[in-house]
mmCIF file of the N, C-alpha and C atoms, coordinates in Angstrom:
data_MODEL
# 
_entry.id   MODEL 
# 
loop_
_atom_site.group_PDB 
_atom_site.id 
_atom_site.type_symbol 
_atom_site.label_atom_id 
_atom_site.label_alt_id 
_atom_site.label_comp_id 
_atom_site.label_asym_id 
_atom_site.label_entity_id 
_atom_site.label_seq_id 
_atom_site.pdbx_PDB_ins_code 
_atom_site.Cartn_x 
_atom_site.Cartn_y 
_atom_site.Cartn_z 
_atom_site.occupancy 
_atom_site.B_iso_or_equiv 
_atom_site.pdbx_formal_charge 
_atom_site.auth_seq_id 
_atom_site.auth_comp_id 
_atom_site.auth_asym_id 
_atom_site.auth_atom_id 
_atom_site.pdbx_PDB_model_num 
ATOM 1   N N  . MET A 1 1  ? -25.604 10.461  -31.402 1.00 0.00 ? 1  MET A N  1 
ATOM 2   C CA . MET A 1 1  ? -24.594 10.529  -32.433 1.00 0.00 ? 1  MET A CA 1 
ATOM 3   C C  . MET A 1 1  ? -24.796 9.359   -33.391 1.00 0.00 ? 1  MET A C  1 
ATOM 4   N N  . LYS A 1 2  ? -24.531 9.627   -34.657 1.00 0.00 ? 2  LYS A N  1 
ATOM 5   C CA . LYS A 1 2  ? -24.652 8.617   -35.701 1.00 0.00 ? 2  LYS A CA 1 
ATOM 6   C C  . LYS A 1 2  ? -23.294 8.472   -36.381 1.00 0.00 ? 2  LYS A C  1 
ATOM 7   N N  . LEU A 1 3  ? -22.889 7.254   -36.633 1.00 0.00 ? 3  LEU A N  1 
ATOM 8   C CA . LEU A 1 3  ? -21.628 6.977   -37.296 1.00 0.00 ? 3  LEU A CA 1 
ATOM 9   C C  . LEU A 1 3  ? -21.906 6.703   -38.771 1.00 0.00 ? 3  LEU A C  1 
ATOM 10  N N  . ILE A 1 4  ? -21.262 7.468   -39.641 1.00 0.00 ? 4  ILE A N  1 
ATOM 11  C CA . ILE A 1 4  ? -21.454 7.309   -41.088 1.00 0.00 ? 4  ILE A CA 1 
ATOM 12  C C  . ILE A 1 4  ? -20.100 7.051   -41.742 1.00 0.00 ? 4  ILE A C  1 
ATOM 13  N N  . TRP A 1 5  ? -20.025 5.980   -42.497 1.00 0.00 ? 5  TRP A N  1 
ATOM 14  C CA . TRP A 1 5  ? -18.820 5.676   -43.267 1.00 0.00 ? 5  TRP A CA 1 
ATOM 15  C C  . TRP A 1 5  ? -18.998 6.243   -44.674 1.00 0.00 ? 5  TRP A C  1 
ATOM 16  N N  . THR A 1 6  ? -18.002 6.968   -45.160 1.00 0.00 ? 6  THR A N  1 
ATOM 17  C CA . THR A 1 6  ? -18.049 7.407   -46.549 1.00 0.00 ? 6  THR A CA 1 
ATOM 18  C C  . THR A 1 6  ? -17.839 6.182   -47.435 1.00 0.00 ? 6  THR A C  1 
ATOM 19  N N  . VAL A 1 7  ? -18.259 6.279   -48.682 1.00 0.00 ? 7  VAL A N  1 
ATOM 20  C CA . VAL A 1 7  ? -18.045 5.177   -49.632 1.00 0.00 ? 7  VAL A CA 1 
ATOM 21  C C  . VAL A 1 7  ? -16.546 4.904   -49.752 1.00 0.00 ? 7  VAL A C  1 
ATOM 22  N N  . PHE A 1 8  ? -15.766 5.966   -49.826 1.00 0.00 ? 8  PHE A N  1 
ATOM 23  C CA . PHE A 1 8  ? -14.311 5.816   -49.947 1.00 0.00 ? 8  PHE A CA 1 
ATOM 24  C C  . PHE A 1 8  ? -13.741 5.059   -48.749 1.00 0.00 ? 8  PHE A C  1 
ATOM 25  N N  . ALA A 1 9  ? -14.159 5.426   -47.535 1.00 0.00 ? 9  ALA A N  1 
ATOM 26  C CA . ALA A 1 9  ? -13.651 4.767   -46.329 1.00 0.00 ? 9  ALA A CA 1 
ATOM 27  C C  . ALA A 1 9  ? -14.034 3.289   -46.309 1.00 0.00 ? 9  ALA A C  1 
ATOM 28  N N  . ALA A 1 10 ? -15.259 2.980   -46.670 1.00 0.00 ? 10 ALA A N  1 
ATOM 29  C CA . ALA A 1 10 ? -15.705 1.583   -46.700 1.00 0.00 ? 10 ALA A CA 1 
ATOM 30  C C  . ALA A 1 10 ? -14.917 0.783   -47.738 1.00 0.00 ? 10 ALA A C  1 
ATOM 31  N N  . GLU A 1 11 ? -14.663 1.379   -48.887 1.00 0.00 ? 11 GLU A N  1 
ATOM 32  C CA . GLU A 1 11 ? -13.877 0.710   -49.927 1.00 0.00 ? 11 GLU A CA 1 
ATOM 33  C C  . GLU A 1 11 ? -12.445 0.479   -49.456 1.00 0.00 ? 11 GLU A C  1 
ATOM 34  N N  . GLN A 1 12 ? -11.881 1.451   -48.757 1.00 0.00 ? 12 GLN A N  1 
ATOM 35  C CA . GLN A 1 12 ? -10.532 1.310   -48.241 1.00 0.00 ? 12 GLN A CA 1 
ATOM 36  C C  . GLN A 1 12 ? -10.447 0.214   -47.182 1.00 0.00 ? 12 GLN A C  1 
ATOM 37  N N  . LEU A 1 13 ? -11.453 0.127   -46.346 1.00 0.00 ? 13 LEU A N  1 
ATOM 38  C CA . LEU A 1 13 ? -11.498 -0.926  -45.329 1.00 0.00 ? 13 LEU A CA 1 
ATOM 39  C C  . LEU A 1 13 ? -11.506 -2.299  -46.001 1.00 0.00 ? 13 LEU A C  1 
ATOM 40  N N  . GLU A 1 14 ? -12.314 -2.445  -47.020 1.00 0.00 ? 14 GLU A N  1 
ATOM 41  C CA . GLU A 1 14 ? -12.361 -3.724  -47.751 1.00 0.00 ? 14 GLU A CA 1 
ATOM 42  C C  . GLU A 1 14 ? -11.039 -4.005  -48.449 1.00 0.00 ? 14 GLU A C  1 
ATOM 43  N N  . SER A 1 15 ? -10.411 -2.974  -48.979 1.00 0.00 ? 15 SER A N  1 
ATOM 44  C CA . SER A 1 15 ? -9.117  -3.128  -49.650 1.00 0.00 ? 15 SER A CA 1 
ATOM 45  C C  . SER A 1 15 ? -8.044  -3.583  -48.656 1.00 0.00 ? 15 SER A C  1 
ATOM 46  N N  . ILE A 1 16 ? -8.048  -2.997  -47.485 1.00 0.00 ? 16 ILE A N  1 
ATOM 47  C CA . ILE A 1 16 ? -7.102  -3.392  -46.439 1.00 0.00 ? 16 ILE A CA 1 
ATOM 48  C C  . ILE A 1 16 ? -7.316  -4.859  -46.078 1.00 0.00 ? 16 ILE A C  1 
ATOM 49  N N  . TYR A 1 17 ? -8.571  -5.241  -45.900 1.00 0.00 ? 17 TYR A N  1 
ATOM 50  C CA . TYR A 1 17 ? -8.896  -6.631  -45.556 1.00 0.00 ? 17 TYR A CA 1 
ATOM 51  C C  . TYR A 1 17 ? -8.374  -7.592  -46.629 1.00 0.00 ? 17 TYR A C  1 
ATOM 52  N N  . ARG A 1 18 ? -8.667  -7.293  -47.889 1.00 0.00 ? 18 ARG A N  1 
ATOM 53  C CA . ARG A 1 18 ? -8.234  -8.182  -48.973 1.00 0.00 ? 18 ARG A CA 1 
ATOM 54  C C  . ARG A 1 18 ? -6.709  -8.273  -49.047 1.00 0.00 ? 18 ARG A C  1 
ATOM 55  N N  . PHE A 1 19 ? -6.021  -7.145  -48.835 1.00 0.00 ? 19 PHE A N  1 
ATOM 56  C CA . PHE A 1 19 ? -4.556  -7.134  -48.883 1.00 0.00 ? 19 PHE A CA 1 
ATOM 57  C C  . PHE A 1 19 ? -3.967  -8.013  -47.782 1.00 0.00 ? 19 PHE A C  1 
ATOM 58  N N  . VAL A 1 20 ? -4.418  -7.829  -46.560 1.00 0.00 ? 20 VAL A N  1 
ATOM 59  C CA . VAL A 1 20 ? -3.882  -8.594  -45.429 1.00 0.00 ? 20 VAL A CA 1 
ATOM 60  C C  . VAL A 1 20 ? -4.272  -10.064 -45.543 1.00 0.00 ? 20 VAL A C  1 
ATOM 61  N N  . LYS A 1 21 ? -5.452  -10.334 -46.093 1.00 0.00 ? 21 LYS A N  1 
ATOM 62  C CA . LYS A 1 21 ? -5.939  -11.711 -46.230 1.00 0.00 ? 21 LYS A CA 1 
ATOM 63  C C  . LYS A 1 21 ? -5.026  -12.558 -47.111 1.00 0.00 ? 21 LYS A C  1 
ATOM 64  N N  . LYS A 1 22 ? -4.292  -11.922 -48.017 1.00 0.00 ? 22 LYS A N  1 
ATOM 65  C CA . LYS A 1 22 ? -3.357  -12.666 -48.876 1.00 0.00 ? 22 LYS A CA 1 
ATOM 66  C C  . LYS A 1 22 ? -2.309  -13.397 -48.035 1.00 0.00 ? 22 LYS A C  1 
ATOM 67  N N  . LYS A 1 23 ? -1.968  -12.810 -46.901 1.00 0.00 ? 23 LYS A N  1 
ATOM 68  C CA . LYS A 1 23 ? -0.986  -13.432 -45.999 1.00 0.00 ? 23 LYS A CA 1 
ATOM 69  C C  . LYS A 1 23 ? -1.666  -14.271 -44.924 1.00 0.00 ? 23 LYS A C  1 
ATOM 70  N N  . SER A 1 24 ? -2.770  -13.751 -44.377 1.00 0.00 ? 24 SER A N  1 
ATOM 71  C CA . SER A 1 24 ? -3.423  -14.459 -43.277 1.00 0.00 ? 24 SER A CA 1 
ATOM 72  C C  . SER A 1 24 ? -4.865  -13.982 -43.119 1.00 0.00 ? 24 SER A C  1 
ATOM 73  N N  . GLU A 1 25 ? -5.793  -14.909 -43.261 1.00 0.00 ? 25 GLU A N  1 
ATOM 74  C CA . GLU A 1 25 ? -7.199  -14.548 -43.084 1.00 0.00 ? 25 GLU A CA 1 
ATOM 75  C C  . GLU A 1 25 ? -7.474  -14.146 -41.631 1.00 0.00 ? 25 GLU A C  1 
ATOM 76  N N  . ARG A 1 26 ? -6.818  -14.808 -40.726 1.00 0.00 ? 26 ARG A N  1 
ATOM 77  C CA . ARG A 1 26 ? -6.988  -14.489 -39.295 1.00 0.00 ? 26 ARG A CA 1 
ATOM 78  C C  . ARG A 1 26 ? -6.504  -13.061 -38.993 1.00 0.00 ? 26 ARG A C  1 
ATOM 79  N N  . ALA A 1 27 ? -5.340  -12.700 -39.524 1.00 0.00 ? 27 ALA A N  1 
ATOM 80  C CA . ALA A 1 27 ? -4.803  -11.350 -39.321 1.00 0.00 ? 27 ALA A CA 1 
ATOM 81  C C  . ALA A 1 27 ? -5.700  -10.316 -39.988 1.00 0.00 ? 27 ALA A C  1 
ATOM 82  N N  . ALA A 1 28 ? -6.219  -10.647 -41.159 1.00 0.00 ? 28 ALA A N  1 
ATOM 83  C CA . ALA A 1 28 ? -7.106  -9.723  -41.870 1.00 0.00 ? 28 ALA A CA 1 
ATOM 84  C C  . ALA A 1 28 ? -8.362  -9.445  -41.042 1.00 0.00 ? 28 ALA A C  1 
ATOM 85  N N  . ALA A 1 29 ? -8.921  -10.496 -40.464 1.00 0.00 ? 29 ALA A N  1 
ATOM 86  C CA . ALA A 1 29 ? -10.113 -10.322 -39.628 1.00 0.00 ? 29 ALA A CA 1 
ATOM 87  C C  . ALA A 1 29 ? -9.789  -9.475  -38.401 1.00 0.00 ? 29 ALA A C  1 
ATOM 88  N N  . ALA A 1 30 ? -8.599  -9.690  -37.828 1.00 0.00 ? 30 ALA A N  1 
ATOM 89  C CA . ALA A 1 30 ? -8.199  -8.928  -36.642 1.00 0.00 ? 30 ALA A CA 1 
ATOM 90  C C  . ALA A 1 30 ? -8.033  -7.448  -36.976 1.00 0.00 ? 30 ALA A C  1 
ATOM 91  N N  . VAL A 1 31 ? -7.389  -7.149  -38.077 1.00 0.00 ? 31 VAL A N  1 
ATOM 92  C CA . VAL A 1 31 ? -7.195  -5.749  -38.489 1.00 0.00 ? 31 VAL A CA 1 
ATOM 93  C C  . VAL A 1 31 ? -8.545  -5.105  -38.775 1.00 0.00 ? 31 VAL A C  1 
ATOM 94  N N  . TYR A 1 32 ? -9.374  -5.809  -39.507 1.00 0.00 ? 32 TYR A N  1 
ATOM 95  C CA . TYR A 1 32 ? -10.713 -5.314  -39.854 1.00 0.00 ? 32 TYR A CA 1 
ATOM 96  C C  . TYR A 1 32 ? -11.509 -4.990  -38.592 1.00 0.00 ? 32 TYR A C  1 
ATOM 97  N N  . ASN A 1 33 ? -11.507 -5.919  -37.646 1.00 0.00 ? 33 ASN A N  1 
ATOM 98  C CA . ASN A 1 33 ? -12.251 -5.720  -36.400 1.00 0.00 ? 33 ASN A CA 1 
ATOM 99  C C  . ASN A 1 33 ? -11.649 -4.618  -35.539 1.00 0.00 ? 33 ASN A C  1 
ATOM 100 N N  . ASP A 1 34 ? -10.323 -4.493  -35.531 1.00 0.00 ? 34 ASP A N  1 
ATOM 101 C CA . ASP A 1 34 ? -9.680  -3.408  -34.782 1.00 0.00 ? 34 ASP A CA 1 
ATOM 102 C C  . ASP A 1 34 ? -10.114 -2.043  -35.325 1.00 0.00 ? 34 ASP A C  1 
ATOM 103 N N  . ILE A 1 35 ? -10.183 -1.930  -36.633 1.00 0.00 ? 35 ILE A N  1 
ATOM 104 C CA . ILE A 1 35 ? -10.605 -0.669  -37.244 1.00 0.00 ? 35 ILE A CA 1 
ATOM 105 C C  . ILE A 1 35 ? -12.059 -0.370  -36.888 1.00 0.00 ? 35 ILE A C  1 
ATOM 106 N N  . LEU A 1 36 ? -12.911 -1.374  -36.980 1.00 0.00 ? 36 LEU A N  1 
ATOM 107 C CA . LEU A 1 36 ? -14.320 -1.171  -36.613 1.00 0.00 ? 36 LEU A CA 1 
ATOM 108 C C  . LEU A 1 36 ? -14.468 -0.802  -35.146 1.00 0.00 ? 36 LEU A C  1 
ATOM 109 N N  . ASP A 1 37 ? -13.706 -1.462  -34.277 1.00 0.00 ? 37 ASP A N  1 
ATOM 110 C CA . ASP A 1 37 ? -13.769 -1.153  -32.846 1.00 0.00 ? 37 ASP A CA 1 
ATOM 111 C C  . ASP A 1 37 ? -13.334 0.279   -32.573 1.00 0.00 ? 37 ASP A C  1 
ATOM 112 N N  . GLU A 1 38 ? -12.282 0.716   -33.255 1.00 0.00 ? 38 GLU A N  1 
ATOM 113 C CA . GLU A 1 38 ? -11.781 2.073   -33.066 1.00 0.00 ? 38 GLU A CA 1 
ATOM 114 C C  . GLU A 1 38 ? -12.829 3.102   -33.497 1.00 0.00 ? 38 GLU A C  1 
ATOM 115 N N  . THR A 1 39 ? -13.444 2.866   -34.632 1.00 0.00 ? 39 THR A N  1 
ATOM 116 C CA . THR A 1 39 ? -14.453 3.816   -35.104 1.00 0.00 ? 39 THR A CA 1 
ATOM 117 C C  . THR A 1 39 ? -15.705 3.772   -34.236 1.00 0.00 ? 39 THR A C  1 
ATOM 118 N N  . ASP A 1 40 ? -16.044 2.599   -33.719 1.00 0.00 ? 40 ASP A N  1 
ATOM 119 C CA . ASP A 1 40 ? -17.206 2.505   -32.827 1.00 0.00 ? 40 ASP A CA 1 
ATOM 120 C C  . ASP A 1 40 ? -16.991 3.306   -31.547 1.00 0.00 ? 40 ASP A C  1 
ATOM 121 N N  . GLY A 1 41 ? -15.729 3.503   -31.182 1.00 0.00 ? 41 GLY A N  1 
ATOM 122 C CA . GLY A 1 41 ? -15.426 4.321   -30.016 1.00 0.00 ? 41 GLY A CA 1 
ATOM 123 C C  . GLY A 1 41 ? -15.960 5.737   -30.148 1.00 0.00 ? 41 GLY A C  1 
ATOM 124 N N  . LEU A 1 42 ? -16.098 6.202   -31.372 1.00 0.00 ? 42 LEU A N  1 
ATOM 125 C CA . LEU A 1 42 ? -16.658 7.540   -31.615 1.00 0.00 ? 42 LEU A CA 1 
ATOM 126 C C  . LEU A 1 42 ? -18.083 7.675   -31.089 1.00 0.00 ? 42 LEU A C  1 
ATOM 127 N N  . LEU A 1 43 ? -18.816 6.580   -31.103 1.00 0.00 ? 43 LEU A N  1 
ATOM 128 C CA . LEU A 1 43 ? -20.193 6.631   -30.617 1.00 0.00 ? 43 LEU A CA 1 
ATOM 129 C C  . LEU A 1 43 ? -20.250 6.970   -29.134 1.00 0.00 ? 43 LEU A C  1 
ATOM 130 N N  . HIS A 1 44 ? -19.257 6.503   -28.390 1.00 0.00 ? 44 HIS A N  1 
ATOM 131 C CA . HIS A 1 44 ? -19.232 6.728   -26.948 1.00 0.00 ? 44 HIS A CA 1 
ATOM 132 C C  . HIS A 1 44 ? -18.383 7.937   -26.552 1.00 0.00 ? 44 HIS A C  1 
ATOM 133 N N  . PHE A 1 45 ? -17.349 8.200   -27.348 1.00 0.00 ? 45 PHE A N  1 
ATOM 134 C CA . PHE A 1 45 ? -16.422 9.294   -27.058 1.00 0.00 ? 45 PHE A CA 1 
ATOM 135 C C  . PHE A 1 45 ? -16.159 10.097  -28.327 1.00 0.00 ? 45 PHE A C  1 
ATOM 136 N N  . PRO A 1 46 ? -17.140 10.849  -28.801 1.00 0.00 ? 46 PRO A N  1 
ATOM 137 C CA . PRO A 1 46 ? -16.990 11.546  -30.079 1.00 0.00 ? 46 PRO A CA 1 
ATOM 138 C C  . PRO A 1 46 ? -15.837 12.540  -30.115 1.00 0.00 ? 46 PRO A C  1 
ATOM 139 N N  . GLU A 1 47 ? -15.453 13.060  -28.972 1.00 0.00 ? 47 GLU A N  1 
ATOM 140 C CA . GLU A 1 47 ? -14.381 14.046  -28.967 1.00 0.00 ? 47 GLU A CA 1 
ATOM 141 C C  . GLU A 1 47 ? -12.994 13.416  -29.046 1.00 0.00 ? 47 GLU A C  1 
ATOM 142 N N  . MET A 1 48 ? -12.940 12.089  -29.181 1.00 0.00 ? 48 MET A N  1 
ATOM 143 C CA . MET A 1 48 ? -11.644 11.438  -29.360 1.00 0.00 ? 48 MET A CA 1 
ATOM 144 C C  . MET A 1 48 ? -11.083 11.725  -30.763 1.00 0.00 ? 48 MET A C  1 
ATOM 145 N N  . ALA A 1 49 ? -11.930 12.171  -31.656 1.00 0.00 ? 49 ALA A N  1 
ATOM 146 C CA . ALA A 1 49 ? -11.522 12.479  -33.023 1.00 0.00 ? 49 ALA A CA 1 
ATOM 147 C C  . ALA A 1 49 ? -11.596 13.989  -33.258 1.00 0.00 ? 49 ALA A C  1 
ATOM 148 N N  . GLN A 1 50 ? -10.816 14.433  -34.200 1.00 0.00 ? 50 GLN A N  1 
ATOM 149 C CA . GLN A 1 50 ? -10.807 15.864  -34.497 1.00 0.00 ? 50 GLN A CA 1 
ATOM 150 C C  . GLN A 1 50 ? -12.096 16.283  -35.194 1.00 0.00 ? 50 GLN A C  1 
ATOM 151 N N  . ALA A 1 51 ? -12.462 17.530  -34.967 1.00 0.00 ? 51 ALA A N  1 
ATOM 152 C CA . ALA A 1 51 ? -13.616 18.084  -35.676 1.00 0.00 ? 51 ALA A CA 1 
ATOM 153 C C  . ALA A 1 51 ? -13.240 18.197  -37.148 1.00 0.00 ? 51 ALA A C  1 
ATOM 154 N N  . GLU A 1 52 ? -14.176 17.866  -38.008 1.00 0.00 ? 52 GLU A N  1 
ATOM 155 C CA . GLU A 1 52 ? -13.926 17.908  -39.454 1.00 0.00 ? 52 GLU A CA 1 
ATOM 156 C C  . GLU A 1 52 ? -13.919 19.366  -39.912 1.00 0.00 ? 52 GLU A C  1 
ATOM 157 N N  . PRO A 1 53 ? -12.764 19.893  -40.306 1.00 0.00 ? 53 PRO A N  1 
ATOM 158 C CA . PRO A 1 53 ? -12.672 21.312  -40.657 1.00 0.00 ? 53 PRO A CA 1 
ATOM 159 C C  . PRO A 1 53 ? -13.510 21.718  -41.877 1.00 0.00 ? 53 PRO A C  1 
ATOM 160 N N  . LEU A 1 54 ? -13.689 20.818  -42.818 1.00 0.00 ? 54 LEU A N  1 
ATOM 161 C CA . LEU A 1 54 ? -14.458 21.158  -44.013 1.00 0.00 ? 54 LEU A CA 1 
ATOM 162 C C  . LEU A 1 54 ? -15.949 21.304  -43.732 1.00 0.00 ? 54 LEU A C  1 
ATOM 163 N N  . LEU A 1 55 ? -16.375 20.805  -42.577 1.00 0.00 ? 55 LEU A N  1 
ATOM 164 C CA . LEU A 1 55 ? -17.792 20.883  -42.214 1.00 0.00 ? 55 LEU A CA 1 
ATOM 165 C C  . LEU A 1 55 ? -18.013 21.745  -40.970 1.00 0.00 ? 55 LEU A C  1 
ATOM 166 N N  . SER A 1 56 ? -17.062 22.600  -40.665 1.00 0.00 ? 56 SER A N  1 
ATOM 167 C CA . SER A 1 56 ? -17.139 23.389  -39.435 1.00 0.00 ? 56 SER A CA 1 
ATOM 168 C C  . SER A 1 56 ? -18.280 24.403  -39.434 1.00 0.00 ? 56 SER A C  1 
ATOM 169 N N  . GLU A 1 57 ? -18.761 24.787  -40.588 1.00 0.00 ? 57 GLU A N  1 
ATOM 170 C CA . GLU A 1 57 ? -19.851 25.761  -40.674 1.00 0.00 ? 57 GLU A CA 1 
ATOM 171 C C  . GLU A 1 57 ? -21.234 25.106  -40.576 1.00 0.00 ? 57 GLU A C  1 
ATOM 172 N N  . SER A 1 58 ? -21.263 23.797  -40.520 1.00 0.00 ? 58 SER A N  1 
ATOM 173 C CA . SER A 1 58 ? -22.526 23.058  -40.452 1.00 0.00 ? 58 SER A CA 1 
ATOM 174 C C  . SER A 1 58 ? -23.173 23.195  -39.072 1.00 0.00 ? 58 SER A C  1 
ATOM 175 N N  . ALA A 1 59 ? -24.476 23.073  -39.033 1.00 0.00 ? 59 ALA A N  1 
ATOM 176 C CA . ALA A 1 59 ? -25.209 23.128  -37.769 1.00 0.00 ? 59 ALA A CA 1 
ATOM 177 C C  . ALA A 1 59 ? -24.886 21.898  -36.907 1.00 0.00 ? 59 ALA A C  1 
ATOM 178 N N  . GLU A 1 60 ? -24.565 20.788  -37.535 1.00 0.00 ? 60 GLU A N  1 
ATOM 179 C CA . GLU A 1 60 ? -24.199 19.556  -36.831 1.00 0.00 ? 60 GLU A CA 1 
ATOM 180 C C  . GLU A 1 60 ? -22.692 19.545  -36.578 1.00 0.00 ? 60 GLU A C  1 
ATOM 181 N N  . SER A 1 61 ? -22.268 18.730  -35.647 1.00 0.00 ? 61 SER A N  1 
ATOM 182 C CA . SER A 1 61 ? -20.850 18.544  -35.374 1.00 0.00 ? 61 SER A CA 1 
ATOM 183 C C  . SER A 1 61 ? -20.385 17.269  -36.068 1.00 0.00 ? 61 SER A C  1 
ATOM 184 N N  . TYR A 1 62 ? -19.338 17.380  -36.873 1.00 0.00 ? 62 TYR A N  1 
ATOM 185 C CA . TYR A 1 62 ? -18.798 16.224  -37.582 1.00 0.00 ? 62 TYR A CA 1 
ATOM 186 C C  . TYR A 1 62 ? -17.374 15.974  -37.122 1.00 0.00 ? 62 TYR A C  1 
ATOM 187 N N  . ARG A 1 63 ? -17.047 14.710  -36.939 1.00 0.00 ? 63 ARG A N  1 
ATOM 188 C CA . ARG A 1 63 ? -15.708 14.323  -36.509 1.00 0.00 ? 63 ARG A CA 1 
ATOM 189 C C  . ARG A 1 63 ? -15.191 13.249  -37.444 1.00 0.00 ? 63 ARG A C  1 
ATOM 190 N N  . SER A 1 64 ? -13.881 13.163  -37.545 1.00 0.00 ? 64 SER A N  1 
ATOM 191 C CA . SER A 1 64 ? -13.313 12.136  -38.416 1.00 0.00 ? 64 SER A CA 1 
ATOM 192 C C  . SER A 1 64 ? -12.023 11.590  -37.832 1.00 0.00 ? 64 SER A C  1 
ATOM 193 N N  . LEU A 1 65 ? -11.800 10.315  -38.082 1.00 0.00 ? 65 LEU A N  1 
ATOM 194 C CA . LEU A 1 65 ? -10.555 9.667   -37.710 1.00 0.00 ? 65 LEU A CA 1 
ATOM 195 C C  . LEU A 1 65 ? -9.695  9.624   -38.966 1.00 0.00 ? 65 LEU A C  1 
ATOM 196 N N  . GLN A 1 66 ? -8.569  10.232  -38.910 1.00 0.00 ? 66 GLN A N  1 
ATOM 197 C CA . GLN A 1 66 ? -7.684  10.274  -40.078 1.00 0.00 ? 66 GLN A CA 1 
ATOM 198 C C  . GLN A 1 66 ? -6.804  9.043   -40.171 1.00 0.00 ? 66 GLN A C  1 
ATOM 199 N N  . ARG A 1 67 ? -6.442  8.505   -39.022 1.00 0.00 ? 67 ARG A N  1 
ATOM 200 C CA . ARG A 1 67 ? -5.610  7.308   -39.010 1.00 0.00 ? 67 ARG A CA 1 
ATOM 201 C C  . ARG A 1 67 ? -5.811  6.595   -37.690 1.00 0.00 ? 67 ARG A C  1 
ATOM 202 N N  . ILE A 1 68 ? -5.532  5.320   -37.711 1.00 0.00 ? 68 ILE A N  1 
ATOM 203 C CA . ILE A 1 68 ? -5.618  4.500   -36.506 1.00 0.00 ? 68 ILE A CA 1 
ATOM 204 C C  . ILE A 1 68 ? -4.222  4.434   -35.900 1.00 0.00 ? 68 ILE A C  1 
ATOM 205 N N  . GLN A 1 69 ? -4.118  4.708   -34.620 1.00 0.00 ? 69 GLN A N  1 
ATOM 206 C CA . GLN A 1 69 ? -2.830  4.669   -33.931 1.00 0.00 ? 69 GLN A CA 1 
ATOM 207 C C  . GLN A 1 69 ? -2.485  3.226   -33.566 1.00 0.00 ? 69 GLN A C  1 
ATOM 208 N N  . ASP A 1 70 ? -1.209  2.923   -33.586 1.00 0.00 ? 70 ASP A N  1 
ATOM 209 C CA . ASP A 1 70 ? -0.734  1.600   -33.203 1.00 0.00 ? 70 ASP A CA 1 
ATOM 210 C C  . ASP A 1 70 ? -1.026  1.381   -31.727 1.00 0.00 ? 70 ASP A C  1 
ATOM 211 N N  . LYS A 1 71 ? -1.675  0.276   -31.406 1.00 0.00 ? 71 LYS A N  1 
ATOM 212 C CA . LYS A 1 71 ? -2.026  -0.031  -30.010 1.00 0.00 ? 71 LYS A CA 1 
ATOM 213 C C  . LYS A 1 71 ? -0.850  -0.647  -29.260 1.00 0.00 ? 71 LYS A C  1 
ATOM 214 N N  . GLY A 1 72 ? 0.195   -1.062  -29.994 1.00 0.00 ? 72 GLY A N  1 
ATOM 215 C CA . GLY A 1 72 ? 1.326   -1.757  -29.372 1.00 0.00 ? 72 GLY A CA 1 
ATOM 216 C C  . GLY A 1 72 ? 2.162   -0.847  -28.623 1.00 0.00 ? 72 GLY A C  1 
# 
């Protein structure tokens, strides 16, 4: 399995980091790393995410994370 970030997703990740960094660089790094850790989970457990409906006719299987759940 290969993990691919869309340009939009990567831009959003950077935007989230910059927004949180205004209050706390430490918190921004933690949020950024939590998001990366969650997406890296797809490499080991791809079925943790829903199948991408727009690509269901493709020969490959595509999955996407729509949102990160609160770990608290």
